[in-house]
C-alpha positions in Angstrom: 147.8 30.9 -42.8 145.3 28.1 -42.2 146.6 26.3 -45.3 150.2 26.7 -44.0 149.2 25.3 -40.6 147.6 22.2 -42.2 150.7 21.8 -44.4 152.9 22.0 -41.3 151.0 19.4 -39.4 151.1 17.0 -42.4 154.9 17.6 -42.7 155.3 16.8 -38.9 153.5 13.5 -39.4 155.6 12.6 -42.5 159.0 14.0 -41.5 159.1 14.1 -37.7 160.1 16.7 -35.1 163.6 17.7 -36.2 162.7 18.3 -39.8 159.5 20.1 -38.9 161.3 22.4 -36.5 164.0 23.2 -39.0 161.4 24.1 -41.6 158.7 25.8 -39.6 160.2 27.2 -36.4 162.2 30.4 -36.2 165.7 29.9 -34.7 164.7 32.1 -31.8 161.2 30.5 -31.2 159.6 30.8 -27.8 157.5 27.9 -26.6 155.2 28.3 -23.6 154.3 24.8 -22.3 150.8 24.4 -20.7 150.4 24.9 -17.0 150.1 21.6 -15.3 152.6 19.7 -17.4 155.5 18.2 -15.4 158.5 20.6 -15.6 156.4 23.0 -17.7 158.3 26.2 -18.6 159.0 28.7 -21.3 161.6 27.4 -23.7 163.7 29.6 -25.9 165.5 28.8 -29.1 164.8 26.0 -31.6 167.4 23.6 -30.2 166.0 23.9 -26.6 162.4 23.5 -27.8 163.4 20.4 -29.9 165.3 18.9 -26.9 162.3 19.4 -24.5 159.8 18.1 -27.0 161.9 15.0 -27.6 162.0 14.5 -23.9 158.2 14.8 -23.5 157.6 12.4 -26.4 160.3 9.8 -25.3 157.6 7.5 -23.9 155.3 7.8 -26.9 157.5 7.1 -29.9 156.2 8.7 -33.0 153.6 11.4 -32.3 151.0 12.4 -34.8 149.1 15.7 -35.0 145.5 15.5 -36.3 144.0 19.0 -36.9 140.4 19.4 -35.8 140.0 23.1 -36.4 142.2 26.1 -37.4 141.2 29.7 -36.7 143.2 32.7 -38.0 143.0 36.1 -36.4 145.4 38.6 -38.0 148.9 37.1 -37.9 147.9 34.7 -35.2 146.7 31.1 -35.6 144.8 28.8 -33.2 145.1 25.1 -34.0 142.9 22.6 -32.2 144.4 19.2 -32.6 144.4 15.7 -31.4 147.9 14.6 -30.5 148.3 10.8 -30.6 151.1 8.3 -29.9 151.7 4.8 -28.7 153.5 3.8 -25.6 157.1 2.7 -26.5 157.2 -0.2 -24.1 153.5 -0.9 -23.7 152.2 -0.4 -27.2 149.1 1.2 -25.7 147.6 4.0 -27.9 147.2 7.4 -26.3 145.8 10.7 -27.4 144.7 14.1 -26.1 143.2 17.2 -27.4 145.4 20.3 -27.3 145.3 23.9 -28.5 148.2 25.7 -30.0 148.4 29.5 -30.5 151.1 30.5 -33.0 152.6 33.8 -33.8 154.8 34.0 -36.9 157.2 36.1 -38.8 156.4 35.0 -42.4 156.4 31.2 -42.8 158.2 30.5 -39.4 156.6 30.4 -36.0 158.2 32.8 -33.5 156.0 32.0 -30.5 154.2 28.8 -29.7 151.8 28.7 -26.8 150.3 25.3 -25.8 147.0 25.0 -24.0 144.9 22.1 -22.6 141.9 24.4 -22.2 140.1 25.8 -25.2 138.8 28.9 -23.5 142.3 29.9 -22.4 143.6 29.3 -26.0 140.8 31.5 -27.4 141.7 34.3 -25.0 145.3 34.1 -26.0 144.4 34.2 -29.6 142.6 37.5 -29.1 145.3 39.1 -27.0 147.1 42.2 -28.3 
């Protein structure tokens, strides 16, 4: 699972959001955005998740994911990553550390929980 997570992040960086979502997200994926993000909510379905992610990234242009650490517990994966982009109009580089807890059904993610806090992500990783 860790190797698949690394492969998926590399694919994101090479192919972009839409191709990534088609290949790695289940059509009925559920994405729980982090508390504190503007308009954060639980999104359902691949097309809705892609639409929202495109909306969030609209000011950053191409976004890259740089894995820092990947932890696997059973069928669940915790990815610690640095998410980077560059302001579309300003050209100013930006980045932040995020944590993603993924549940999957084979090679596709069925539930994607996004966290800004490492401890909260670790707690979610260990939930039943």
